[in-house]
C-alpha positions as CSV (number, residue, x, y, z in Angstrom):
1,X,42.7,35.2,-42.7
2,X,40.1,33.9,-40.3
3,X,41.3,32.7,-36.9
4,X,40.7,29.0,-36.3
5,X,37.7,28.5,-34.0
6,X,38.9,26.9,-30.7
7,X,36.3,24.5,-29.4
8,X,36.4,23.8,-25.6
9,X,35.8,20.1,-24.6
10,X,32.6,19.2,-22.7
11,X,32.3,17.2,-19.5
12,X,28.8,15.7,-19.3
13,X,27.2,14.9,-15.9
14,X,24.8,12.1,-16.0
15,X,22.6,10.6,-13.2
16,X,23.6,7.2,-11.8
17,X,21.9,5.1,-9.1
18,X,23.9,2.5,-7.3
19,X,22.9,0.6,-4.1
20,X,19.9,2.9,-3.6
21,X,22.1,6.0,-3.6
22,X,22.4,8.8,-6.2
23,X,25.7,9.5,-7.9
24,X,27.0,11.4,-10.9
25,X,28.5,9.6,-13.9
26,X,31.1,11.8,-15.7
27,X,31.6,11.3,-19.5
28,X,33.8,13.1,-21.9
29,X,35.5,12.5,-25.3
30,X,39.1,11.3,-24.9
31,X,41.1,14.2,-23.5
32,X,44.3,13.8,-21.4
33,X,43.8,17.1,-19.7
34,X,40.4,16.3,-18.3
35,X,41.5,12.8,-17.2
36,X,44.5,14.2,-15.5
37,X,42.6,16.9,-13.7
38,X,40.0,14.4,-12.5
39,X,42.7,12.2,-11.1
40,X,44.6,15.0,-9.4
41,X,41.8,16.9,-7.7
42,X,40.1,13.9,-6.2
43,X,36.6,15.4,-6.9
44,X,35.7,12.0,-8.5
45,X,37.0,8.5,-8.4
46,X,37.3,6.0,-11.2
47,X,34.9,3.1,-11.1
48,X,36.0,-0.3,-12.5
49,X,32.3,-1.4,-12.5
50,X,31.1,1.5,-14.7
51,X,34.5,2.1,-16.4
52,X,34.2,5.9,-15.8
53,X,34.7,8.5,-13.2
54,X,31.9,8.7,-10.6
55,X,31.2,11.4,-7.9
56,X,28.6,11.8,-5.1
57,X,25.5,13.7,-6.3
58,X,25.5,16.9,-4.2
59,X,25.4,20.6,-5.0
60,X,28.8,21.0,-3.4
61,X,30.3,18.4,-5.9
62,X,28.7,20.1,-8.9
63,X,30.1,23.5,-7.8
64,X,33.6,22.0,-7.3
65,X,33.5,20.5,-10.8
66,X,32.6,23.9,-12.3
67,X,35.5,25.5,-10.4
68,X,38.0,22.7,-11.3
69,X,37.4,22.8,-15.0
70,X,37.0,26.5,-15.5
71,X,39.0,27.4,-18.7
72,X,39.6,23.6,-19.4
73,X,36.2,22.2,-20.1
74,X,32.6,23.1,-20.1
75,X,30.6,21.3,-17.4
76,X,27.2,20.3,-18.9
77,X,24.4,19.4,-16.5
78,X,21.6,19.2,-19.1
79,X,21.2,15.4,-18.6
80,X,21.5,15.5,-14.8
81,X,18.0,16.8,-14.1
82,X,16.2,15.2,-17.0
83,X,12.9,13.6,-16.0
84,X,13.4,10.0,-15.1
85,X,12.0,7.4,-17.6
86,X,10.7,4.0,-16.8
87,X,12.9,1.1,-17.9
88,X,11.3,-0.5,-21.0
89,X,10.8,-3.8,-19.1
90,X,8.6,-2.1,-16.5
91,X,6.1,-0.5,-18.9
92,X,3.3,1.8,-18.0
93,X,-0.5,1.8,-18.3
94,X,-2.8,4.4,-19.9
95,X,-6.1,3.8,-18.1
96,X,-9.5,4.4,-19.6
97,X,-11.6,7.5,-18.7
98,X,-13.5,7.0,-15.5
99,X,-16.9,8.4,-16.4
100,X,-18.4,7.2,-13.2
101,X,-17.7,9.6,-10.4
102,X,-17.1,8.1,-6.9
103,X,-20.6,8.4,-5.3
104,X,-19.5,8.2,-1.7
105,X,-17.4,10.8,0.1
106,X,-15.6,10.0,3.3
107,X,-15.5,12.2,6.4
108,X,-12.1,13.7,7.3
109,X,-10.0,11.8,9.8
110,X,-11.7,11.7,13.2
111,X,-10.7,10.4,16.6
112,X,-11.6,6.7,17.2
113,X,-13.3,5.1,20.1
114,X,-13.0,1.3,20.5
115,X,-15.6,-0.8,22.2
116,X,-14.3,-4.0,23.8
117,X,-15.7,-6.5,26.4
118,X,-15.2,-5.8,30.1
119,X,-16.3,-7.8,33.2
120,X,-17.6,-5.3,35.8
121,X,-19.0,-6.6,39.1
122,X,-19.8,-9.9,37.5
123,X,-21.6,-8.4,34.6
124,X,-20.5,-8.0,31.0
125,X,-20.3,-4.4,29.7
126,X,-18.6,-2.6,26.9
127,X,-15.5,-0.6,27.7
128,X,-15.0,2.6,25.8
129,X,-11.3,3.2,25.2
130,X,-9.7,6.1,23.2
131,X,-6.6,8.2,23.1
132,X,-7.3,11.0,25.5
133,X,-9.0,14.0,24.0
134,X,-10.4,16.8,26.2
135,X,-13.3,17.6,23.8
136,X,-14.2,13.9,23.4
137,X,-14.0,13.3,27.2
138,X,-16.3,16.2,27.9
139,X,-18.7,15.0,25.2
140,X,-18.9,11.5,26.7
141,X,-19.3,12.8,30.2
142,X,-22.2,15.0,29.2
143,X,-23.8,12.6,26.8
144,X,-25.6,10.3,29.2
145,X,-25.0,7.5,26.7
146,X,-22.3,5.9,28.9
147,X,-21.2,5.9,32.5
148,X,-17.8,6.4,34.2
149,X,-16.3,3.5,36.1
150,X,-14.0,5.0,38.8
151,X,-12.2,1.8,39.7
152,X,-11.5,0.8,36.1
153,X,-10.9,4.5,35.1
154,X,-12.9,4.2,31.9
155,X,-16.3,4.8,30.4
156,X,-18.6,1.9,29.8
157,X,-21.8,1.0,27.9
158,X,-24.4,-1.7,28.5
159,X,-24.4,-4.5,25.9
160,X,-27.8,-3.6,24.6
161,X,-28.1,-2.1,21.1
162,X,-29.8,1.1,22.4
163,X,-26.6,2.1,24.2
164,X,-24.6,2.0,20.9
165,X,-27.3,3.9,19.1
166,X,-27.2,6.6,21.8
167,X,-23.4,6.8,21.6
168,X,-23.5,7.1,17.8
169,X,-26.1,9.9,18.1
170,X,-23.8,11.9,20.4
171,X,-20.6,11.4,18.5
172,X,-21.9,11.9,14.9
173,X,-19.3,14.0,13.1
174,X,-17.1,14.1,16.2
175,X,-15.6,10.6,16.4
176,X,-15.8,7.1,14.9
177,X,-16.8,4.0,16.9
178,X,-15.0,0.8,16.2
179,X,-15.8,-2.7,17.6
180,X,-13.3,-5.1,19.0
181,X,-13.2,-8.4,17.1
182,X,-14.6,-10.1,20.2
183,X,-17.8,-8.0,20.2
184,X,-20.5,-9.9,18.3
185,X,-23.5,-7.7,17.2
186,X,-26.7,-9.4,16.0
187,X,-28.7,-6.2,15.5
188,X,-28.3,-5.2,11.8
189,X,-29.5,-1.7,12.5
190,X,-26.4,-1.2,14.7
191,X,-24.1,-2.7,12.2
192,X,-25.5,-0.5,9.4
193,X,-24.8,2.7,11.4
194,X,-21.3,1.5,12.3
195,X,-20.5,0.7,8.7
196,X,-21.9,4.0,7.3
197,X,-20.7,6.3,10.0
198,X,-17.6,7.4,8.0
199,X,-19.6,8.5,5.0
200,X,-20.4,12.2,4.4
201,X,-24.2,12.3,4.6
202,X,-25.7,15.3,2.8
203,X,-29.5,15.8,2.4
204,X,-30.0,13.2,-0.4
205,X,-27.7,10.4,1.0
206,X,-29.3,7.0,0.6
207,X,-28.7,4.5,3.4
208,X,-28.8,0.7,2.8
209,X,-32.3,-0.7,3.3
210,X,-32.4,-2.6,6.6
211,X,-34.6,-5.3,5.0
212,X,-31.6,-6.0,2.7
213,X,-29.2,-6.7,5.6
214,X,-31.8,-8.7,7.5
215,X,-32.5,-10.9,4.5
216,X,-28.8,-11.7,4.1
217,X,-28.6,-12.5,7.8
218,X,-31.7,-14.7,7.6
219,X,-30.1,-16.7,4.8
220,X,-27.0,-17.2,7.0
221,X,-24.5,-15.3,4.9
222,X,-21.2,-14.7,6.6
223,X,-20.7,-11.3,8.3
224,X,-17.8,-10.5,5.9
225,X,-20.1,-11.1,2.9
226,X,-22.9,-9.0,4.4
227,X,-20.5,-6.1,5.0
228,X,-19.2,-6.4,1.4
229,X,-22.6,-6.5,-0.1
230,X,-23.7,-3.6,2.1
231,X,-20.9,-1.3,0.9
232,X,-21.5,-2.2,-2.8
233,X,-25.2,-1.6,-2.6
234,X,-24.8,1.7,-0.8
235,X,-22.4,2.7,-3.6
236,X,-24.9,1.7,-6.3
237,X,-27.8,3.5,-4.6
238,X,-25.9,6.8,-4.1
239,X,-24.6,6.7,-7.7
240,X,-28.3,7.1,-8.6
241,X,-29.4,9.3,-5.6
242,X,-30.8,11.9,-8.0
243,X,-33.4,9.4,-9.1
244,X,-34.6,8.6,-5.5
245,X,-35.3,5.2,-4.0
246,X,-38.8,4.9,-5.6
247,X,-37.3,5.3,-9.1
248,X,-34.3,3.1,-8.3
249,X,-36.6,0.2,-7.2
250,X,-38.1,0.2,-10.7
251,X,-34.8,0.0,-12.6
252,X,-34.6,-2.4,-15.4
253,X,-31.6,-4.6,-16.3
254,X,-30.4,-1.9,-18.7
255,X,-29.8,0.7,-15.9
256,X,-28.0,-1.9,-13.8
257,X,-26.0,-3.1,-16.8
258,X,-25.0,0.5,-17.7
259,X,-23.7,1.2,-14.1
260,X,-21.4,-1.9,-14.2
261,X,-20.4,-1.3,-17.8
262,X,-19.0,2.1,-16.8
263,X,-17.1,0.4,-14.0
264,X,-15.5,-2.0,-16.4
265,X,-14.7,0.6,-19.0
266,X,-13.0,2.9,-16.5
267,X,-10.5,0.1,-15.8
268,X,-10.3,1.4,-12.2
269,X,-11.8,-1.6,-10.6
270,X,-10.8,-5.3,-10.4
271,X,-12.7,-8.2,-11.8
272,X,-13.7,-9.3,-8.2
273,X,-15.0,-5.9,-7.3
274,X,-17.2,-5.6,-10.3
275,X,-18.4,-9.2,-10.0
276,X,-19.3,-8.7,-6.3
277,X,-21.1,-5.5,-7.1
278,X,-23.3,-7.3,-9.7
279,X,-24.1,-10.1,-7.1
280,X,-24.9,-7.5,-4.4
281,X,-27.3,-5.5,-6.6
282,X,-28.8,-8.6,-8.1
283,X,-29.6,-9.9,-4.6
284,X,-31.4,-6.6,-3.8
285,X,-33.7,-6.7,-6.8
286,X,-34.4,-10.4,-6.9
287,X,-34.4,-11.5,-3.2
288,X,-35.5,-8.3,-1.4
289,X,-37.8,-6.6,-4.0
290,X,-38.9,-9.9,-5.5
291,X,-38.4,-8.8,-9.1
292,X,-37.8,-12.4,-10.3
293,X,-38.9,-11.4,-13.8
294,X,-36.0,-9.0,-14.1
295,X,-33.6,-10.6,-16.6
296,X,-30.4,-9.9,-14.6
297,X,-28.7,-12.8,-16.5
298,X,-28.1,-10.3,-19.2
299,X,-25.8,-8.2,-16.9
300,X,-22.4,-8.3,-18.5
301,X,-19.7,-9.8,-16.3
302,X,-16.0,-9.0,-17.0
303,X,-14.0,-12.1,-18.0
304,X,-11.9,-13.4,-15.1
305,X,-8.1,-13.4,-15.9
306,X,-6.5,-16.8,-15.5
307,X,-3.6,-15.8,-13.2
308,X,-1.5,-18.4,-11.5
309,X,-1.0,-18.0,-7.8
310,X,2.5,-17.0,-6.5
311,X,4.3,-20.0,-5.0
312,X,7.4,-19.8,-2.8
313,X,10.2,-22.4,-2.9
314,X,10.8,-24.6,0.1
315,X,14.0,-22.6,0.8
316,X,12.1,-19.3,0.7
317,X,9.5,-20.6,3.1
318,X,12.2,-21.8,5.5
319,X,13.8,-18.3,5.4
320,X,10.5,-16.6,6.1
321,X,9.6,-18.9,9.0
322,X,13.0,-18.6,10.6
323,X,13.1,-14.8,10.3
324,X,11.6,-14.2,13.8
325,X,12.6,-15.2,17.3
326,X,9.0,-14.6,18.6
327,X,7.5,-18.0,19.4
328,X,3.9,-16.9,18.8
329,X,4.7,-15.3,15.5
330,X,6.6,-18.4,14.3
331,X,3.6,-20.6,15.2
332,X,1.2,-18.4,13.3
333,X,3.3,-18.6,10.1
334,X,4.0,-22.3,10.5
335,X,0.2,-22.9,10.7
336,X,-0.4,-21.0,7.5
337,X,2.1,-23.2,5.7
338,X,1.9,-26.6,7.6
339,X,-1.9,-26.9,7.3
340,X,-2.6,-24.7,4.2
341,X,-4.8,-22.4,6.3
342,X,-6.4,-19.1,5.4
343,X,-5.8,-16.2,7.8
344,X,-9.4,-16.3,9.0
345,X,-9.1,-20.0,9.8
346,X,-6.0,-19.3,11.9
347,X,-7.5,-16.6,14.1
348,X,-10.7,-18.8,14.6
349,X,-8.8,-21.7,15.9
350,X,-9.6,-22.7,19.5
351,X,-7.2,-24.5,21.9
352,X,-9.5,-27.6,21.7
353,X,-9.1,-27.7,17.8
354,X,-5.6,-29.0,18.1
355,X,-6.1,-32.8,18.2
356,X,-2.6,-33.9,19.0
357,X,-3.6,-37.6,19.6
358,X,-4.8,-37.8,16.0
359,X,-2.2,-35.5,14.5
360,X,-5.1,-33.4,13.1
361,X,-6.3,-29.8,13.2
362,X,-10.0,-29.2,13.2
363,X,-11.0,-26.2,11.1
364,X,-14.5,-24.9,12.0
365,X,-16.5,-22.7,9.8
366,X,-14.0,-22.3,7.0
367,X,-14.8,-20.6,3.7
368,X,-18.5,-21.4,2.9
369,X,-19.0,-22.2,6.6
370,X,-17.6,-25.7,6.0
371,X,-15.8,-27.7,8.7
372,X,-12.8,-29.9,7.8
373,X,-9.6,-31.4,9.2
374,X,-6.1,-30.8,8.0
375,X,-2.6,-32.0,8.8
376,X,-0.9,-31.3,12.1
377,X,2.8,-31.4,11.5
378,X,4.9,-33.0,14.2
379,X,7.3,-30.1,14.1
380,X,4.4,-27.7,14.4
381,X,3.0,-29.6,17.3
382,X,6.3,-29.2,19.2
383,X,6.2,-25.5,18.5
384,X,2.6,-25.3,19.7
385,X,3.3,-27.1,22.9
386,X,6.2,-24.7,23.7
387,X,3.9,-21.8,22.8
388,X,1.1,-23.1,25.1
389,X,3.5,-23.5,28.0
390,X,4.7,-19.9,27.6
391,X,1.4,-18.0,26.7
392,X,-1.3,-20.2,28.3
393,X,-4.1,-19.2,25.9
394,X,-7.6,-19.6,27.4
395,X,-10.1,-20.0,24.6
396,X,-8.6,-18.9,21.3
397,X,-5.4,-20.6,20.2
398,X,-4.0,-17.1,19.4
399,X,-5.1,-14.2,21.6
400,X,-4.2,-10.5,21.4
401,X,-2.4,-8.6,24.1
402,X,-5.7,-7.5,25.6
403,X,-7.3,-10.9,25.3
404,X,-9.8,-12.0,22.6
405,X,-9.0,-13.2,19.1
406,X,-5.9,-12.3,17.2
407,X,-6.7,-10.0,14.2
408,X,-6.0,-10.6,10.5
409,X,-4.2,-7.3,10.3
410,X,-1.8,-8.4,13.0
411,X,-1.0,-11.6,11.1
412,X,-0.3,-9.6,7.9
413,X,2.0,-7.2,9.9
414,X,3.9,-10.2,11.3
415,X,4.3,-11.8,7.9
416,X,5.4,-8.6,6.2
417,X,8.0,-8.1,8.9
418,X,9.4,-11.6,8.5
419,X,9.3,-11.3,4.7
420,X,11.5,-8.1,4.9
421,X,13.9,-9.7,7.3
422,X,14.2,-12.9,5.3
423,X,15.5,-11.1,2.2
424,X,13.0,-12.9,-0.1
425,X,12.6,-10.2,-2.7
426,X,9.2,-11.1,-4.0
427,X,5.7,-9.6,-3.7
428,X,3.9,-12.3,-1.7
429,X,1.2,-12.3,1.0
430,X,0.3,-14.7,3.9
431,X,-2.0,-16.5,1.4
432,X,1.1,-17.4,-0.6
433,X,2.0,-19.9,2.1
434,X,-1.3,-21.7,1.5
435,X,-0.5,-21.9,-2.2
436,X,3.0,-23.1,-1.4
437,X,1.6,-25.8,0.9
438,X,-0.6,-27.2,-1.9
439,X,2.1,-27.0,-4.6
440,X,4.7,-28.7,-2.4
441,X,2.3,-31.5,-1.5
442,X,1.6,-32.1,-5.2
443,X,5.4,-32.1,-6.0
444,X,5.8,-34.8,-3.3
445,X,3.3,-37.0,-5.2
446,X,0.2,-36.4,-3.0
447,X,-3.1,-37.3,-4.8
448,X,-5.0,-34.2,-6.0
449,X,-8.1,-35.4,-4.2
450,X,-6.4,-35.4,-0.8
451,X,-5.1,-31.9,-1.4
452,X,-8.6,-30.8,-2.3
453,X,-9.9,-32.1,1.0
454,X,-7.1,-30.6,3.0
455,X,-7.6,-27.1,1.4
456,X,-11.4,-27.3,1.8
457,X,-12.1,-26.7,-1.9
458,X,-15.7,-27.5,-3.0
459,X,-14.7,-28.1,-6.6
460,X,-11.7,-30.1,-7.9
461,X,-11.3,-27.4,-10.6
462,X,-10.1,-25.0,-8.0
463,X,-7.4,-27.4,-6.8
464,X,-6.3,-28.2,-10.4
465,X,-4.7,-24.8,-10.8
466,X,-1.7,-26.1,-8.8
467,X,-1.0,-28.6,-11.6
468,X,-0.1,-25.5,-13.8
469,X,2.6,-24.3,-11.5
470,X,4.3,-27.4,-10.2
471,X,7.5,-28.8,-11.7
472,X,6.4,-32.3,-10.7
473,X,6.7,-34.6,-13.7
474,X,8.3,-32.1,-15.9
475,X,11.8,-33.2,-15.2
476,X,11.5,-36.2,-17.5
477,X,10.2,-34.2,-20.4
478,X,12.8,-33.1,-22.9
479,X,12.4,-30.0,-25.0
480,X,12.5,-30.6,-28.7
481,X,15.2,-27.9,-29.0
482,X,17.6,-30.3,-27.2
483,X,17.1,-32.9,-29.9
484,X,18.1,-30.6,-32.8
């Protein structure tokens, strides 16, 4: 007679994540011996939430389980280290093949020198500040490009463009030069070198033609637009560096179209990036080279997705605004919401732009270089008066610790810190406060034309997007399901 085969029960260890921590979920077929042993040893505890025994996920716990159930049950860890899968609702994306290699290589991380205004013996100079580095200090001392100021304990440059050119010559491949936001450069040859200093320049590197930048400047394009167009044209030129500039200047619409078609097909670039690249390249051929006969209207543009802006509720806005005790930070965020301002408009505000007697804020040189006025909330005015008494800003309404304009990155940092403290678990940006301002005005019954003027929109179609996300007027509409 054959002896009956005795099968030993199995205790399965499964991964469990709870409260951001890793645990082990223990599962087994009904077996009183296993349940009793788990209860007696205390190696795991019963969870009413998960209706099973749970243990901390450590190597020590796993070893104890093996020892505890030796001869009683087989401890199976096959599922414990199984590769984690995405939840079905998260999904994943299989991107297209990027057949267009990145044409620009960046230099490795280098030390940074910062140029900022300094008043020395009644004359404006540029202070050269950097984290102390012996090699860099020696290079500056020997360069002759700048001079040492013993009283201020720093190097300095004259404000002429030749000084920055000489400094860049001496520091090429050794350090990067950054400008403070308060340093305004009109010489496009200096800006071109500053913008291209981080690129790896081999023998066939193609720099942006200076005539291109000067044409943009002549036509009064904003500096942000000029810098964006510059980077996109440099990318285009170096993607075709094997052809050389003479050949590139004779390209037809087909070559330009093919370049952007590959960008779209790779699915690695946003709609805005591809569209701006088309505009930058088109400007070079038509406005700089004068190839008006080039049919660039045939350049295929990706279709813009109709995405609705993210809007916060009034309760969420209140939680974000009250998440800081810093008076300056609170005023910054209140301005974004109370006036529907962009970040750039906030940092460009001057003390004189707060017109308290008229309850208005004057916005100078907004997007498209348009001036406008917007609301000055009474509550915001009280905060600004308290802020002025404490900080005494001189020219700009918000100034950095070293003087000069506050920076956009600083505002983003403040917002992200308050967002985290507030507990508002949504992916939003400072611009979401502007979207929330417009939506909440619409929900209060404000005419769309007034909202358009307050936001500084040129077209009413831009403002009409807020009619798609507001709940105003929907309360009285009854779903046909409710009538069944």
